[in-house]
C-alpha positions, -999 to +999 in steps of 0.1 A: -670+025+098-657-010+105-678-040+116-668-065+141-648-085+116-625-055+109-638-047+074-652-014+063-688-013+056-684+015+030-650+022+015-643+058+003-629+063-032-591+065-034-575+099-040-541+113-050-514+110-024-539+102+005-523+082+032-548+069+059-533+066+093-564+065+116-601+058+115-607+095+118-588+101+086-607+073+069-641+089+076-631+124+068-636+136+032-603+143+013-594+180+014-592+200-018-554+200-019-553+162-019-574+161-051-549+183-069-524+155-078-552+136-095-564+167-114-528+176-123-522+140-135-553+142-156-540+174-172-506+159-178-521+127-193-509+107-163-530+076-156-550+078-124-573+055-105-609+059-115-634+067-087-655+037-079-681+033-052-686-003-039-722-009-028-725-034+000-754-044+021-753-037+058-747-068+080-775-086+097-769-071+131-775-037+116-808-046+100-841-041+120-849-072+142-881-091+132-888-120+156-906-149+141-928-173+158-901-199+157-877-176+175-903-169+202-908-206+207-871-211+208-867-185+236-896-201+255-881-235+252-848-222+264-863-207+294-882-239+303-850-260+298-831-236+319-856-239+347-856-276+345-819-277+345-816-255+375-839-278+393-823-311+384-788-306+370-758-291+388-741-262+372-716-270+345-682-253+342-673-239+308-644-220+295-651-185+283-630-181+252-634-168+218-668-157+206-690-185+193-677-212+216-701-240+224-713-241+260-702-271+281-670-275+260-637-263+274-615-246+248-582-229+252-583-192+244-570-187+209-557-157+192-579-146+164-558-131+138-576-103+121-564-077+098-578-042+095-578-037+058-573-002+045-575+011+010-542+017-007-542+046-030-513+065-046-488+074-019-506+051+008-499+017+021-521-011+035-517-012+073-518-046+089-543-048+118-528-052+151-531-085+168-557-084+196-544-092+230-552-127+243-583-127+264-579-143+298-595-177+303-622-174+329-641-204+342-676-196+354-707-214+360-734-208+335-767-225+327-762-250+299-778-240+267-799-264+245-771-268+220-747-279+247-770-307+257-771-323+224-742-346+214-736-368+184-717-400+191-693-419+168-720-444+160-743-417+147-766-416+177-780-383+191-778-380+229-797-352+246-784-345+281-807-333+310-838-349+294-855-380+304-848-409+282-883-414+271-894-378+271-896-375+234-914-343+234-888-326+254-861-341+233-878-330+201-881-295+215-845-294+224-835-307+190-857-282+173-842-254+193-807-266+185-815-269+148-831-235+148-800-221+163-778-239+138-798-227+109-798-192+121-761-193+127-755-208+093-776-181+076-757-154+096-724-171+086-734-173+050-744-136+051-711-127+067-692-148+041-710-131+013-702-098+028-666-108+032-665-120-004-678-087-016-654-068+005-625-089-008-635-083-044-639-046-036-605-046-020-590-064-050-604-038-074-592-011-052-557-027-050-555-030-088-566+006-092-541+016-065-513-003-083-522+013-117-523+047-100-490+039-082-474+030-115-486+062-132-475+082-102-441+064-103-437+074-139-449+108-131-424+109-102-396+097-125-405+124-150-406+150-123-373+138-109-358+141-144-373+176-146-360+183-112-325+171-122-327+192-153-338+222-133-311+215-107-284+213-134-298+245-150-297+260-115-261+250-111-252+263-145-271+295-137-252+298-104-219+293-123-229+319-149-239+341-120-206+337-103-188+343-136-209+374-143-201+386-107-164+381-114-168+398-147-187+425-130-160+429-104-133+429-131-154+454-151-157+476-120-120+474-115-114+482-151-139+510-149-121+524-119-088+521-136-102+536-168-116+565-148-082+571-132-066+569-166-093+592-180-085+617-153-048+614-161-056+616-198-076+647-192-048+662-173-024+652-201-048+665-227-049+699-208-011+698-207-009+689-244-034+716-252-011+741-235+019+726-253-001+727-286-008+763-281+029+769-273+039+747-303+016+768-325+036+798-315+068+780-321+056+768-354+049+803-365+084+812-353+099+782-372+080+791-403+096+825-402+130+808-396+123+783-425+117+812-448+150+827-437+168+794-440+154+788-474+170+820-485+202+808-468+198+774-485+197+790-519+228+808-511+244+775-499+234+757-530+251+784-550+281+780-528+279+742-532+280+745-570+310+767-566+326+741-542+319+713-566+337+731-593+366+738-568+366+702-558+370+691-594+399+715-597+414+703-564+411+667-574+429+674-606+456+692-586+457+663-561+462+638-589+490+660-603+505+663-568+503+625-564+522+620-596+547+646-584+549+628-550+556+595-567+583+612-588+599+629-558+597+596-538+614+578-566+641+605-568+648+602-531+651+564-533+674+568-563+696+593-544+698+569-515+710+542-539+695+512-555+710+487-530+709+501-495+724+483-465+712+484-428+731+468-399+714+454-369+730+441-338+708+418-316+710+421-278+726+393-257+701+367-246+694+360-210+712+327-212+742+344-227+743+370-200+742+342-174+772+326-191+789+360-189+793+367-226+800+403-236+797+425-266+826+449-258+842+444-293+813+464-309+808+501-304+787+529-319+805+561-308+820+578-339+789+580-363+756+580-345+729+557-362+751+552-393+785+540-382+798+509-363+832+499-350+843+463-344+875+448-329+887+416-345+896+387-322+931+383-338+938+420-338+926+433-305+944+467-307+929+476-341+893+488-346+876+485-380+851+513-388+822+510-412+795+534-425+761+523-438+726+538-445+714+529-410+728+511-380+705+497-353+719+492-318+709+461-296+682+482-279+664+491-312+628+479-316+609+463-344+590+495-349+622+515-355+633+489-380+601+491-400+601+529-399+631+528-422+617+500-443+582+514-448+592+538-476+605+509-497+573+489-490+553+519-502+571+518-535+555+484-543+521+502-546+537+527-570+546+498-594+583+491-584+596+457-575+610+457-539+634+431-523+645+431-487+672+406-476+679+394-441+716+384-441+739+372-414+755+343-396+734+317-379+719+328-346+721+365-354+683+372-354+674+373-391+641+353-387+632+376-357+636+407-378+616+393-407+587+375-388+591+380-351+589+355-323+567+323-325+538+341-307+542+371-329+505+375-337+497+376-300+522+405-294+518+433-318+550+451-306+572+422-316+559+418-351+585+416-378+588+431-413+565+406-431+533+412-409+540+449-406+545+453-443+511+437-450+493+459-424+511+490-439+499+480-474+464+474-462+462+509-447+478+524-478+453+506-500+423+519-480+437+555-483+444+551-520+408+541-525+398+577-519+420+586-549+404+560-571+429+531-567+418+495-563+445+470-554+446+432-552+472+414-530+483+378-535+509+359-514+533+330-522+558+314-498+587+291-509+620+279-497+654+270-513+665+238-495+696+220-508+692+237-542+656+226-545+625+248-545+596+239-521+561+255-519+555+262-481+518+270-486+507+240-505+519+204-500+521+177-527+546+162-550+546+190-576+581+203-581+588+240-585+608+251-615+622+286-625+609+290-661+626+323-670+632+359-663+604+382-673+602+420-674+581+420-641+595+391-620+608+356-620+582+330-631+581+299-609+561+270-623+535+253-600+539+280-573+506+286-555+491+321-550+467+330-522+447+362-522+447+378-487+425+406-474+430+404-437+457+400-411+441+368-399+446+352-433+482+363-434+488+348-399+474+314-410+497+314-441+528+322-421+520+296-395+515+270-422+548+279-439+567+278-406+555+242-399+568+231-433+601+250-434+633+230-427+648+238-393+672+220-370+692+225-338+730+231-339+757+241-315+753+277-326+715+279-327+687+259-311+664+266-340+686+271-371+670+276-405+683+251-429+669+268-460+664+302-476+628+314-474+612+339-498+579+355-490+565+370-523+536+395-522+522+402-557+506+437-560+482+447-588+463+480-589+441+501-611+430+537-610+393+539-619+395+576-626+423+577-652+426+540-661+462+537-650+473+502-640+504+491-620+519+457-611+547+449-588+563+423-565+575+426-529+601+400-520+609+395-483+639+371-481+651+353-449+685+339-459+699+309-440+728+318-418+764+312-428+781+289-404+814+272-397+811+235-395+837+233-369+818+256-346+782+244-354+792+207-351+771+198-381+774+162-393+755+139-417+725+157-432+732+189-412+767+189-428+752+187-463+728+214-455+756+237-443+776+231-475+746+240-497+738+271-476+774+284-476+776+276-514+745+296-522+758+325-501+791+324-519+772+325-552+754+356-539+788+372-531+800+364-566+770+380-581+776+412-560+812+412-570+804+409-607+779+437-605+804+459-586+831+453-613+807+459-641+814+425-655+797+414-687+788+381-672+770+379-639+767+342-626+730+343-616+725+306-625+753+293-602+727+289-575+689+286-573+689+315-548+706+340-571+686+327-601+654+333-582+665+368-571+679+378-605+654+407-610+660+419-575+698+421-580+698+430-617+686+466-615+648+459-619+641+462-582+647+485-552+668+464-529+676+466-492+700+442-474+698+441-435+730+427-421+726+410-387+754+406-362+758+382-333+769+403-303+790+375-287+827+382-287+833+346-297+819+354-332+838+387-337+856+374-368+822+363-384+807+397-376+837+414-392+834+394-424+796+402-425+804+439-423+830+437-451+805+420-473+779+446-464+803+474-474+809+457-507+772+455-514+767+491-503+792+503-529+777+483-557+757+502-583+731+479-600+713+505-620+680+524-617+648+504-610+621+508-636+584+513-629+562+484-641+529+495-656+504+479-679 
């Protein structure tokens, strides 16, 4: 309960989070739930505000009134003064203002600022007292009191109004009354001041306790907030884990459903497999019976196998004997055909020659099919010359047909015999085409010449011979005879080639490179490299005239792993430069010198053939590098084939006639029987 100054006469002890908002709440005792924070703080060692009861004495106006004699006299004096004043003094205006204003003195109404102090506990705040509304100033007439009649001047004199000047008794009575009032008022003021001082001290203590409690509660709040944050974080983590578990649960449910479906299918499959197993059991029983029967058959087959192995051995021996017999018969056939065989090939007219209206009427093949040829000389138009050779190929013949006749000779190189194939003829008659083919020969298999076809034929024969125990090694060399000098076409450099001598196997050429070849691709690269280095030039007779004699040498060495037999041979494929008339070719300068050397070497070749045909004791092999290089091929140690090439143009009829006459001379020459070379 508050007194008239706005202070509580008895303040209740502060409690937990109590927040006083009205006087009714101040007087009511704190409920049980408001004491819980303090008890909880005590349990958790949180500092709390200790309960303290402030004992204050009640104000004077609440004490029982005891009138003294002096007070009675004072009231009596007041009454008498009031009566006298009413009789003699007119009423005095005074301003009713704030409490305690002196009568007879006009004061403006002032605003007394008071504050209603409230205790501040943990969670409560001190509320400021509302400012009282200004009281209206009312002027009224009132009887002047004793104190209002006494005035103290600046000189220190006391003036008493409404009393006669010399009425000392009355004046003394008034002064006594005033003094008594002042003393009483001072005592009351002192009592109130003491009460206020006690109240202020009590409030200070309560404030300090409230601050301590507030600090403890703040720390408690911070701790709880940290716990709350921790719990909230744990809650979020738990929620995430819960969501994750839900997802896993859903996934597990899906997997479970899928597993159940698979289980059903597996059960069905198991039932099907069970049925198959039962059926397989029956089949196994049947197979066991079959196995028993087959084991009996296997024993019979093993016996037959042993018999077949014995027969195989006998057959292999017979096959080897037959192979030897085949080689003997093959050699006999080649000997019956003659050591030097001659083929004639007439090339077709080129498109350019057809446009220029050239003809080949002077050549015919009517009398002897595939072996005879007739030619009409330009100077004797009415006479036809007839010739017979081992084979004659018309202009429409193909590269395959040519090699069909040559292949048996090439096969002899695997049997250990030296083989030489010449391409002879005038310039522009197609010698290089027969030996190699066109420039894009390896892109067109049908147009391949004798050199690439011979290698392919030997590779196939080597693979087939491997079944009979033969292992072969093939090495290639490529050289040219240019102006009586030997040049290596597969290897550049300044090393000069030199013929060292004639051996029992083949001619030895110093510094000549050898290259082992196992594939068609390797051979193609070697031929392309050689063609780039070979000497060629353009003349009036041929746009790409060979200015040298080229010799492709394939060294063959083989061994039979069964009987230890070894063979060694040499396959020479010679592309001779064409004979030419300087008057017709228009060769001058270096081309003229080349033509002289070419014609000279071909003349030496003719001399060698003539000496061999006449059985001369001296054969001039060393008159030319070409004949010296081919000494073994021409001297009876080789199977030799010469393919004569004719230009179909009528303009060259005399040259074609001379070529055929030379071919006839070669065909009638007996150079002896070729000997097999074995190690």
